[in-house]
C-alpha positions in Angstrom: 21.6 -7.3 -8.3 17.9 -7.8 -8.1 16.0 -7.9 -11.5 12.5 -8.4 -12.4 13.3 -12.1 -13.2 14.6 -12.9 -9.7 12.4 -10.6 -7.7 9.9 -13.3 -7.0 12.6 -15.5 -5.5 13.6 -13.0 -2.9 10.3 -12.9 -0.9 10.9 -12.9 2.9 8.9 -12.7 6.0 9.8 -10.5 8.9 8.4 -8.7 11.9 9.0 -5.0 11.2 8.2 -1.7 12.9 5.0 -0.1 11.5 6.9 3.3 11.7 9.0 1.8 8.8 6.1 1.3 6.5 5.4 3.9 3.7 1.7 4.4 3.3 1.5 5.9 -0.1 -2.0 7.1 -0.9 -1.5 6.4 -4.6 -1.3 2.7 -3.6 -4.7 2.8 -1.8 -7.7 2.6 -4.4 -10.3 2.7 -1.7 -11.8 6.1 -1.2 -12.2 5.3 2.6 -11.3 2.4 5.0 -14.2 0.3 6.3 -14.6 0.8 10.1 -16.3 -2.5 10.6 -13.4 -4.3 9.1 -10.9 -2.3 11.2 -12.8 -3.2 14.3 -12.9 -6.9 13.3 -9.1 -6.9 12.8 -8.5 -4.8 16.1 -10.4 -7.5 18.0 -8.6 -10.4 16.4 -5.3 -8.7 17.3 -6.5 -8.0 20.7 -7.2 -11.7 21.2 -4.0 -12.8 19.9 -5.4 -14.5 16.9 -3.1 -15.5 14.1 -3.6 -13.4 10.9 -1.9 -13.3 7.5 1.1 -11.1 7.3 0.6 -7.7 5.4 2.3 -7.5 2.0 5.0 -5.1 1.6 7.0 -4.0 -1.5 10.7 -3.1 -1.1 11.3 -0.2 -3.5 14.8 1.4 -3.5 15.2 0.6 0.2 11.6 1.8 1.2 9.0 -0.5 2.6 5.9 0.5 0.9 2.5 -1.2 2.1 0.7 -3.1 -0.7 -2.0 -5.0 1.2 -3.1 -4.6 4.8 -4.2 -0.9 5.4 -7.2 -2.1 7.6 -4.9 -4.3 9.6 -2.1 -1.6 10.0 -4.8 0.8 11.1 -6.1 -1.8 13.7 -2.6 -2.2 15.1 -2.2 1.5 15.2 -5.2 1.9 17.4 -4.1 -0.9 19.7 -0.8 0.8 20.1 1.1 -2.2 18.7 4.4 -1.1 17.1 5.1 -4.2 15.0 3.5 -6.3 12.3 4.4 -9.5 10.5 5.1 -8.7 6.9 5.8 -10.5 3.7 8.3 -8.4 1.9 9.0 -8.6 -1.9 11.5 -6.5 -3.9 9.6 -4.6 -6.7 9.7 -1.6 -9.0 7.4 1.2 -8.0 5.0 0.7 -10.7 4.8 -3.0 -10.1 4.2 -2.4 -6.4 1.5 0.2 -7.0 -0.4 -2.2 -9.5 0.1 -5.1 -7.1 -1.7 -3.0 -4.3 -4.6 -2.4 -6.8 -5.0 -6.0 -7.5 -4.9 -6.9 -3.8 -7.7 -4.4 -3.0 -9.8 -5.6 -5.8 -9.5 -9.3 -5.4 -10.3 -9.6 -1.7 -11.5 -7.8 1.4 -14.1 -5.2 1.6 -16.0 -4.9 -1.8 -14.8 -1.8 -3.9 -17.2 1.0 -4.7 -17.7 2.4 -8.3 -15.2 5.2 -7.4 -12.8 2.6 -6.2 -13.2 0.7 -9.5 -12.3 4.0 -11.3 -9.2 4.2 -9.1 -8.1 0.9 -10.0 -8.4 1.9 -13.7 -6.4 5.1 -13.0 -3.7 3.0 -11.4 -3.6 0.8 -14.4 -3.0 3.8 -16.6 -0.5 5.4 -14.3 1.6 2.2 -14.3 1.3 2.0 -18.1 -0.5 -1.4 -18.2 -2.5 0.0 -21.2 0.6 0.1 -23.5 1.4 -2.9 -25.5 4.7 -1.6 -27.0 6.9 1.4 -27.2 9.2 2.5 -30.1 11.0 5.6 -31.3 8.0 6.1 -33.9 5.2 5.9 -31.3 3.2 3.9 -28.8 1.1 0.8 -29.6 -2.0 0.5 -27.3 -3.9 -2.4 -26.0 -7.6 -2.5 -27.2 -10.3 -1.5 -24.8 -11.4 -5.2 -24.7 -8.1 -6.3 -23.7 -7.8 -3.6 -21.0 -11.2 -4.7 -19.5 -10.1 -8.3 -19.5 -6.8 -7.4 -17.6 -8.5 -5.2 -15.0 -9.3 -7.0 -11.8 -12.8 -5.4 -11.7 -15.9 -6.3 -13.5 -16.3 -3.4 -16.1 -17.3 -3.6 -19.8 -15.0 -2.4 -22.6 -17.5 0.3 -23.1 -17.2 1.6 -19.6 -13.4 1.5 -20.1 -13.7 3.6 -23.2 -15.8 6.1 -21.5 -13.4 6.4 -18.6 -10.7 6.9 -21.0 -12.4 9.5 -22.9 -13.3 11.4 -19.8 -10.1 11.1 -17.7 -7.3 10.7 -20.3 -8.6 12.5 -23.5 -5.2 12.5 -24.9 -4.6 8.8 -24.8 -8.3 8.3 -26.0 -7.6 10.4 -29.0 -4.3 8.6 -29.7 -6.0 5.3 -29.5 -8.9 6.3 -31.8 -10.3 3.3 -33.5 -6.9 1.8 -33.9 -4.3 0.2 -31.7 -1.4 2.4 -32.6 -0.3 6.1 -32.2 2.4 8.1 -33.9 2.4 11.1 -31.7 5.4 12.4 -29.9 6.7 9.7 -27.5 7.3 12.1 -24.5 3.9 13.7 -24.9 2.2 10.3 -24.8 4.4 9.2 -21.8 3.2 12.2 -19.8 -0.4 11.7 -20.8 -0.3 8.1 -19.5 0.8 9.0 -16.0 -1.7 10.1 -13.3 -0.7 12.8 -10.8 2.0 11.7 -8.4 3.1 12.4 -4.9 4.0 16.1 -5.5 0.3 16.9 -5.7 -0.5 14.9 -2.6 2.4 16.4 -0.7 1.2 20.0 -1.6 -2.3 19.2 -0.6 -1.3 17.8 2.7 1.1 20.6 3.4 -1.7 23.1 2.7 -4.0 21.2 5.0 -1.5 21.3 7.7 -0.9 25.0 7.3 -4.5 25.6 7.5 -4.9 23.6 10.7 -1.9 25.5 12.2 -3.4 28.9 11.6 -6.7 27.8 13.0 -5.0 27.1 16.3 -4.8 30.3 18.6 -3.0 28.8 21.7 0.7 29.5 21.4 1.8 26.4 23.3 -0.4 24.1 21.1 1.3 26.0 18.1 4.7 25.2 19.5 3.8 21.6 19.9 2.8 21.3 16.3 5.9 22.9 15.2 8.2 20.5 17.3 6.2 17.5 15.9 6.6 18.8 12.3 10.5 19.3 12.8 10.7 15.7 14.1 8.6 14.3 11.3 10.9 16.3 8.8 14.0 14.8 10.4 12.7 11.4 10.0 11.8 12.0 6.4 15.2 13.4 5.7 16.9 10.2 7.3 14.7 8.0 5.0 16.3 6.5 1.9 15.1 7.0 -1.7 15.0 10.8 -2.1 17.0 13.5 -3.8 17.0 17.4 -3.5 14.6 18.7 -6.2 16.2 20.9 -9.1 16.1 24.7 -8.5 13.1 26.6 -10.1 13.8 28.0 -13.4 13.2 31.7 -14.0 
């Protein structure tokens, strides 16, 4: 059984199909990819230059991209189906945070919005919590949070971000480091919106695009492609049927 203690000993390098990679948008703190960087990687791959493997987290059987979004995009544009990857078993939260650190520490410099996204991932993965108990949650100080973030932001900025984007947590933190509010309420407040919001947004965009197409044949092509995508999604591990809605 893989545990947090022995995960680091299970890193392996493999050449894998790019189609197997899960490109989770919550793992990407950059608001947009850099076209110049993609072009440079594309040229390097075209010339068969040796590049570092991308980093991948194995989460419940899924291969989730941590570091290498520009490289994967470059390979896709070249029509290359495979990539060398360094694969490490992780929990989902650890993988999400590892992706944030990787983006912040190297590659194309992050924008101010990207810095905010790093902070949001820090909160979403509950790095701001020092300890939990049945009586409440003990939070880290704003100075401690600023010191742990892989971005250069003051504790005052962190306090402002917390107040604006996570007012419930900011209120619970107050001037002290402990909170005695209901545990479940605090747990929900600490989590950023996850994939359901993203899925709904993408589904809505797809439907809008479908409705904008008037040619019946093109509509049919879209439906076939969506069916194929759905078939591939259903054949992937790590999912369960959602509970029926309550009335």
